[in-house]
C-alpha positions in Angstrom: -49.1 60.4 72.0 -52.1 62.5 71.4 -55.4 61.3 71.3 -56.0 62.5 67.9 -53.3 60.3 66.4 -54.8 57.6 68.1 -57.8 58.0 66.4 -56.4 58.9 63.0 -54.7 55.7 63.5 -57.9 53.6 63.7 -59.5 55.5 61.1 -56.9 54.4 58.7 -58.3 50.7 59.4 -61.8 51.7 58.5 -64.3 54.6 59.1 -65.9 54.5 62.4 -68.7 56.6 64.4 -67.8 58.2 67.7 -69.5 55.4 69.6 -67.8 52.6 67.3 -64.6 54.5 68.1 -64.9 54.2 72.0 -65.4 50.3 71.1 -62.2 50.0 69.4 -60.4 51.9 72.1 -61.9 49.6 74.7 -61.2 46.4 72.9 -57.7 47.1 71.8 -55.6 49.9 73.4 -57.5 50.6 76.6 -54.7 48.9 78.8 -52.4 51.8 77.8 -54.4 54.3 76.3 -57.7 54.8 77.6 -60.0 57.4 76.0 -63.7 58.6 77.1 -66.8 59.3 75.2 -66.6 62.8 75.1 -62.7 63.0 74.5 -63.4 61.3 71.3 -66.1 63.4 70.2 -64.2 66.5 71.0 -60.8 65.4 69.4 -63.1 64.1 66.2 -64.6 67.8 66.1 -61.2 69.2 66.0 -59.7 66.7 63.4 -62.8 67.5 61.4 -61.8 71.2 61.6 -58.2 70.7 60.7 -59.2 68.7 57.5 -57.9 65.4 59.1 -61.1 64.0 58.8 -64.7 64.0 56.7 -67.8 63.3 58.5 -71.0 61.6 56.7 -74.0 62.2 58.4 -76.6 59.2 57.9 -80.5 60.2 58.7 -82.2 57.9 61.0 -85.9 58.6 61.5 -86.5 57.0 64.9 -83.2 57.6 66.4 -80.6 60.6 66.4 -78.8 61.0 62.8 -75.3 58.7 62.7 -71.9 60.5 62.0 -69.4 58.4 60.3 -66.0 59.9 60.2 -63.1 59.1 57.6 -59.8 59.7 57.3 -58.6 62.3 54.3 -55.6 62.4 52.7 -54.0 65.1 54.7 -55.1 63.0 58.2 -53.2 60.2 56.3 -50.0 62.4 55.6 -50.3 64.0 59.5 -50.6 60.3 60.7 -47.7 59.3 58.8 -45.5 62.2 59.9 -46.4 61.2 63.6 -45.5 57.9 63.3 -42.3 58.1 61.5 -40.8 61.0 63.5 -39.3 59.8 67.2 -41.1 60.8 70.3 -39.8 63.5 72.9 -39.0 61.8 75.8 -41.6 61.7 78.4 -42.0 62.8 82.0 -40.8 59.8 84.1 -42.4 60.8 87.1 -43.5 58.0 89.5 -45.3 58.6 92.8 -44.8 55.1 94.2 -41.3 55.5 94.1 -41.7 58.7 96.0 -43.4 56.6 98.6 -40.8 54.0 98.8 -37.9 56.3 98.6 -38.8 57.8 101.9 -40.8 54.6 103.2 -38.0 54.4 105.8 -39.7 56.8 107.9 -42.5 54.5 108.2 -42.5 51.2 110.3 -42.2 47.7 108.4 -46.0 46.9 108.7 -47.0 50.4 107.1 -44.3 49.6 104.4 -45.5 46.3 103.9 -49.2 47.6 103.4 -48.4 50.0 100.7 -46.1 47.2 98.7 -48.6 44.6 99.1 -51.4 47.2 97.6 -49.0 48.0 94.8 -48.5 44.2 94.1 -52.4 43.6 94.1 -52.6 46.4 91.5 -50.1 44.9 89.5 -51.2 41.6 89.6 -54.7 42.9 88.5 -53.2 44.8 85.6 -51.6 41.5 84.5 -54.7 39.7 85.0 -56.7 42.5 82.7 -54.0 41.9 80.2 -54.5 38.1 80.1 -58.0 38.9 79.5 -57.1 41.3 76.7 -55.1 38.8 75.3 -57.9 36.0 75.2 -60.2 38.6 73.6 -57.6 39.2 70.8 -57.3 35.3 70.2 -60.9 34.9 70.1 -62.2 37.9 68.1 -62.4 38.2 64.3 -59.9 41.2 63.4 -61.3 44.2 61.7 -57.9 44.0 59.7 -56.7 41.4 57.8 -52.8 42.3 58.0 -50.7 39.9 59.9 -48.2 42.6 60.3 -50.4 45.2 61.5 -51.8 43.0 64.3 -48.0 41.6 65.3 -47.2 45.4 66.0 -50.6 46.1 67.9 -50.2 43.0 70.0 -46.6 44.3 70.9 -48.2 46.6 73.1 -50.0 44.0 75.3 -46.6 42.3 75.2 -45.0 45.4 76.3 -47.3 46.2 79.0 -47.2 42.6 80.4 -43.3 42.3 80.6 -42.9 45.2 82.3 -45.4 44.7 84.8 -44.2 41.3 85.5 -41.0 42.7 86.2 -42.4 45.2 88.5 -44.4 42.4 90.3 -41.1 40.5 90.9 -39.5 43.5 92.0 -42.3 44.1 94.7 -42.5 40.4 96.0 -38.7 40.5 96.2 -39.1 43.7 98.5 -42.0 42.3 100.2 -39.8 39.1 100.9 -36.8 41.2 102.3 -38.8 43.5 104.5 -40.5 40.3 106.0 -37.3 39.0 107.0 -35.6 42.4 107.9 -32.8 41.6 105.0 -32.3 45.4 104.3 -29.4 44.9 102.0 -29.6 46.2 98.6 -29.9 43.7 95.5 -28.9 44.9 92.1 -28.9 41.6 90.1 
């Protein structure tokens, strides 16, 4: 996924300033697609150059002028084309699994240290997902479309389910290492 398509997606719901787009990212998709302010502004400039967004400048006396971005018909077509096409297979590299693969070269205490650290990271991520879900439940939605909200929350569900499975696997591995049960468990 590219940042430009995420921005076009948000702009399909409503017009935004760059600052408000950053807030939209932070309150909705940050758990799987974070974006910083400079990336957003750089991408908005590219989208405007390609005719996918238009910009309205609102002059203000006291503060800097505000720039409000809206999706164009060409931008909607680009977003639709991207949404409707299967994505190419992504690189599935996972550095932690390389550590695990070669952990036979470490003693059990060293190995347990990296497994416990990874479990803490996954549990922290699960806590964040819980907070994001609570935020979704308590915040009025900018879009009034139950189907669109359903699909947006499915992303949170995917992250939660995947991380629950990883946490369960890590707990099982830790237990087996602690008890020196080095038998394979595929189910």
